[in-house]
N, C-alpha and C positions, 0 to 999 in steps of 0.2 A: 504493500500500500504506500510506503514512503516514496518509492520510485514514481508511482502515479501522481502523488502530490507534487513532487519536484517537476515532473514533466508538464503538469497542468499549469503550475505557477510560471514556468518559462514562457507560456503563451501570453502572460501579462508582461513580464520583463525578466531578463536574467537576474536583476537585482532582487526581485521578489523571491525567486528561488534561493538566491544566495543568502538573503536575510533569514529565511526559515531554516536553511541548513546550518547557519551559524548560531542562531538564537533559539531554534526549536519552535514547536507549535503544538496546539491541541487540535487534532482532527475531529471535525464534526460530521463530515461526510466526504467520501472519496470513492471513485469508481470509474469504469469505462462506460461511455454512452455511445453506442454505434461506433465503437472503436476509438472514440476520442476520450482522453483523460480529463477528469474534472475533480474539483475539491472545494470544500468550504472549511477554512481553518481559522483559529484564533491564535494570536501571538502578542507578545508585549516586550517592551524594552524600557526599563526604568518607569517613567510616568507616562509612557505612550502605549496605548492599547490599539491593536490593529485587527481587522478582519480582512481576510483575503478570500475572494470567490472567483474561481476559474471554472465557470460553468458553461458547457455547450448549450446551444439554444434548445436542444431536446432533453435537457437535464430533468430528472424526475421531480414531481411535486414535493417529495420528501426533502430533497436538497434545497429547494426554494423556501420551504417552510423553516428549515433549520437556519438558513441564512437570515430570514426575517427575525427569528428569535435571537440570533447572535447579535444582530445590529441593535435590537431593542435592549438587550443586556448591556451592550457597550455604551449606549446612550445613558442608561441609568446608573452605570458604575461610578462610584466615588473614588476609585483607585487611580484614575488616570487624569492628567492635565491635558493630554492630547488624545483625541479619538479619531482614528483614521480608517477608511475603508477603500480598498483597492480591488478592482475587478477588471475583466477583459473589456477593452474599449468597445468591442462589437456586441457586448451583452446588454442589450437595451432593457431587458427585464430587471437586471440587477441595478442598473443605473437609475431606472425609474423608481425602484423601491427605495433606494438611498435618498433620493430627492423628496419622496413622499414622507419619509421619516424625519426630514429636517437636515440631512447632510447637505453640504454645498460642494459643488464640483470645483476642485482646484485646477485640475488640468486633465485633458483627455488627448491622446495622440498615439503616435507610432514610435516604437524604438527600432532603430536601424543599426546595422553593423556592416563593416567592410573588411574583408580579409585580403582582397586583391592588392598587390604591392603597388604603391604610388611611385612612379619614376620621377626624376627631376624634370621640372617644367619651367620654361623661361617665359617671362612676361614683363611688361614695362612698369612693374610695381615693386616697391621696396617693403619688405617685411622686417620689422625690427621690434625688440622687446619694448614693452610699455615703459614710459618715463613719467615721473610725477608732473612734469610740465604739461602733459597731455590730458590732465584730469577734465578740464572744462570741455575739451573737444570730444572726449569719450562720453561724457554725460549727454552732449548734444547728439552724438552718433546713436547711442542706445535709445534715447527718447524718440528721435525721428524714425529710426529704422524699425522700431517695434510699436510705434504709436497705433497703427491700424490693428495689429494683432492684439494689443492690450484692450482696445475698445471692443473688439469682437468677443473677448473672453472676460470682460469686466475686471481687468487688471489695472493697476495704477500706472499710467504712462509717465508720470512725473515723479516716481519714487526716488530715483537717483538725484533729481534736481532738488527735491525737498530734503534729502538726506546726504548732501554732497560731502560733508566731513566724514561721516561713517563710510560712505562709498569710497572715498579717497583712501582711507586707511585699509579697507578691504582690498583695494587694487594694489596697494603697496605690498601687503602680505602675499597676494597671489603672484605679483611680479617677482618677489624674492624666491618663489618656488618655480619660476620660469613657466607661468601659466597664462600670461597675457601678452599678446602680440598685436602691433599696429601695422596697418597697411597704408603706405603713402604713394601718391602719384603726383609728380611735379610739385613736391613740397607740401601737399595738402593731405590731411588724414581723410581717407575715403572709406575705410572699413577696418575691421579687426576681428580677432577671435580670442576666446578664452577656453582653456583646457582644464580638465580635472581628472587625474588618473588616465584611463583609456578613453575618456569622454571628450568630444568636442562639445563644450557646454553652451557656448554662445558663438554666433557668427553673424556679424552685422555689416551692412553696406548702406551708405547714405542713399535715401530713396531716389534722389535725382540722378544717381549713377548706377542704379540697378539695371539688370538686363543688358549689361555690357561685358559680361564675362568675369567681373571681379569676384562675385560669389563663388564661381567654379574654381577660380585660382586660389582663393582663401581656403576653400574646402580641401583642395589638393595639397596645399602647403601644410595645413593642420594635420591631415591624414599622414603625410610623409613624416612629419615631425614625431608623431606618436609612434609610428612604426619604427622609426630609428631609435626610439626610447625602449623598444623591446615589446610593445604590445602587439600580439598577433591579430587581434580583432579591434578595430576602432569603432567606437559606439557614439551614437547621438540620439536625441529625442526631438520630435517635432510635433507641434500641436495639430490636431486633426483639422482645425480651421485653416491651417497654413498650407494649402494645397500647392502653392507655387514653390515653397521650399521643399515639400515632399517630392515634387517632380524633379527638382534640381538634384536632390540626393540620389534618387533612383537612377537618374541619367549618369551619375558619377560612381556607379558600381556598388552602391549601398543596397542592402536588401532588408526587408522587414523581418525582425526577429521577435516582435512582441507588439501588442496593442493594448494600451492601458487606459484606465479611467480612475483618477485618484480623487478621493473625497475626504473631507474633514467635517467634524461636527462642531459647530460654534460653542465655545465654552466661556 
C-alpha cells in the first residue's frame, strides 16, 4: 500500500511524495481504481497539518467521504496554526469540496521537469549575478511581469513594492547562495530568474519585451546552470492560468510530471 500512496502522490508533485516519505503519514484510504493509484492521507509537520488527496475521477464514494471527514477534522483541530490541503489539479470534485468547506485556493498548476541536456547557446544578452544596486529594477520587473497573473489569481501584484526592505534582504541572502541572476540587453535589465535547489523558481521578462525570445534564452540558461550544478532533472511550476508560459516550457523540452491544487484554511 505504501508504494501506491507514493505513486499517487507523485501525480500531485514529486514534493508531495517526498514530504510523506520523509515525515510519514496516516493513510485513510488507498487503492487502485481502473489501474490508477489513489490515496487520501493525513500528515503534519510541527504546527502545520496537511491532507493530501490523489484521487482518480472514478474514485469510490468511500474515498470521497473519508476525504470530507478528514478536511472537517482538520478545520476543527486546535493543534495546528497552518491547515493545508493539496490535491490533483484535475480533480474538480476535491477542489470543489475544499472551497465549499471554506478553504481558499492558493495556487493550482502544473509541475514540469526536464532531463534533456541544455547545450551552450549564444544570444545578445548578458546574464550576471544579482547586485544590490538592482533592487528597484527587480521590484519593477516582478511587478510588471507578473501583474496580469496576480490579478487572475487574486495575488498581490505590489507585494515587493510595499515590502521593499524585506524583499531586498531576501534577495541579498539568495544572491549569496548564487540563486538570483539578471539579464541585460544594451545596459538595461530586461529579465531575470531565481533558483532554489533543482527548481527554476521565478523567470520574468518585462512585458514590452516578451515574445522576442528572451524567455526561451533565460529558461535555457537557468536549465544549463542547474544541470552543471549536478541536478539530473530541472523542475519548475506554472500556474494553470498561465497558458503562455506553459506552452513556452513545453516547447523547450519540459514535460508535465504533476498537476497540483494547493489550498489553505484561513486561521
